[in-house]
C-alpha positions in Angstrom: 20.8 21.2 -35.8 20.5 17.5 -34.9 17.8 15.6 -36.7 16.0 12.4 -35.7 18.2 9.3 -36.2 20.5 7.1 -34.3 21.2 8.2 -30.7 24.1 10.4 -30.1 27.0 8.4 -28.5 28.8 11.5 -27.2 26.1 12.0 -24.5 25.1 8.5 -23.3 23.8 9.8 -19.9 21.5 12.3 -21.6 20.3 9.5 -24.0 19.5 7.2 -21.1 17.7 9.9 -19.1 15.6 10.8 -22.1 14.8 7.1 -22.7 13.8 6.6 -19.1 11.7 9.8 -19.1 9.9 8.6 -22.3 9.4 5.1 -20.8 7.8 6.5 -17.6 5.7 9.0 -19.5 4.4 6.3 -21.8 3.6 4.1 -18.8 1.6 6.9 -17.2 -0.3 7.7 -20.4 -1.2 4.0 -21.1 -2.2 3.2 -17.5 -5.9 2.6 -17.0 -7.8 5.5 -15.3 -9.5 3.3 -12.7 -7.7 0.0 -12.2 -9.4 -3.0 -10.6 -8.3 -3.1 -7.0 -7.7 -6.9 -7.2 -5.2 -6.4 -10.1 -3.5 -3.4 -8.5 -0.1 -4.3 -7.0 1.0 -2.4 -3.9 3.2 0.4 -5.1 4.3 3.6 -3.6 2.7 5.8 -6.1 0.6 8.9 -5.7 -2.6 7.0 -6.7 -1.8 4.3 -4.1 -1.1 6.8 -1.4 -4.3 8.6 -2.1 -6.3 5.3 -1.6 -4.5 4.3 1.6 -5.8 5.6 5.0 -3.0 5.8 7.5 -3.5 3.0 10.0 -1.8 4.3 13.2 -3.4 7.1 15.2 -1.5 10.1 16.5 -1.8 8.8 20.1 -0.5 5.4 19.2 2.6 6.8 17.4 3.4 9.2 20.2 2.8 6.5 22.8 5.3 4.2 21.0 7.9 6.9 21.0 7.3 7.5 24.7 7.6 3.8 25.5 10.8 3.5 23.5 12.5 6.5 25.2 11.2 5.6 28.6 12.8 2.2 28.4 16.2 3.7 27.3 15.9 6.3 30.0 15.3 3.8 32.7 18.4 1.8 31.6 20.5 4.9 31.7 19.1 5.8 35.1 19.8 2.3 36.5 23.4 2.5 35.3 23.7 6.0 36.8 24.7 7.6 33.5 23.5 11.2 33.9 25.0 12.3 30.6 23.1 9.6 28.7 19.9 10.6 30.6 20.3 14.2 29.5 21.0 13.1 25.9 17.9 10.9 25.9 15.7 13.6 27.4 16.7 16.1 24.7 16.4 13.5 21.9 12.9 12.5 23.1 11.7 16.1 23.0 13.2 16.7 19.6 11.8 13.5 18.1 8.4 14.3 19.6 8.4 17.7 17.9 9.4 16.2 14.6 6.7 13.5 14.8 4.0 16.1 15.7 4.9 18.2 12.7 4.8 15.1 10.4 1.5 14.0 11.9 0.1 17.4 11.3 1.2 17.2 7.7 -0.3 13.7 7.3 -3.6 14.9 8.7 -3.7 17.9 6.4 -3.0 15.7 3.4 -5.7 13.2 4.5 -8.3 16.0 4.7 -7.6 17.1 1.1 
């Protein structure tokens, strides 16, 4: 059995992963439980995400999607490209569905 001592050089990737895991675990344990908001740097962490309220409304997001596709559709229509118009129509409906699902998830997480 391997005892504590110098790192094994036959598995450098394992050693690096374990060192990184220990580094992050130590950082989480030593982090203050309620940091001062002025000293808290913007990071994409679970704590930061829990404090941030999503700024754009569902209507605004879907309106932006509609505007973007409408402009592209009008360009395709002006050029007479029926194939591009059909592709854009399908893509718009697909993206709208994806966004609605993501927005539903966002709202469920915010209610938590």
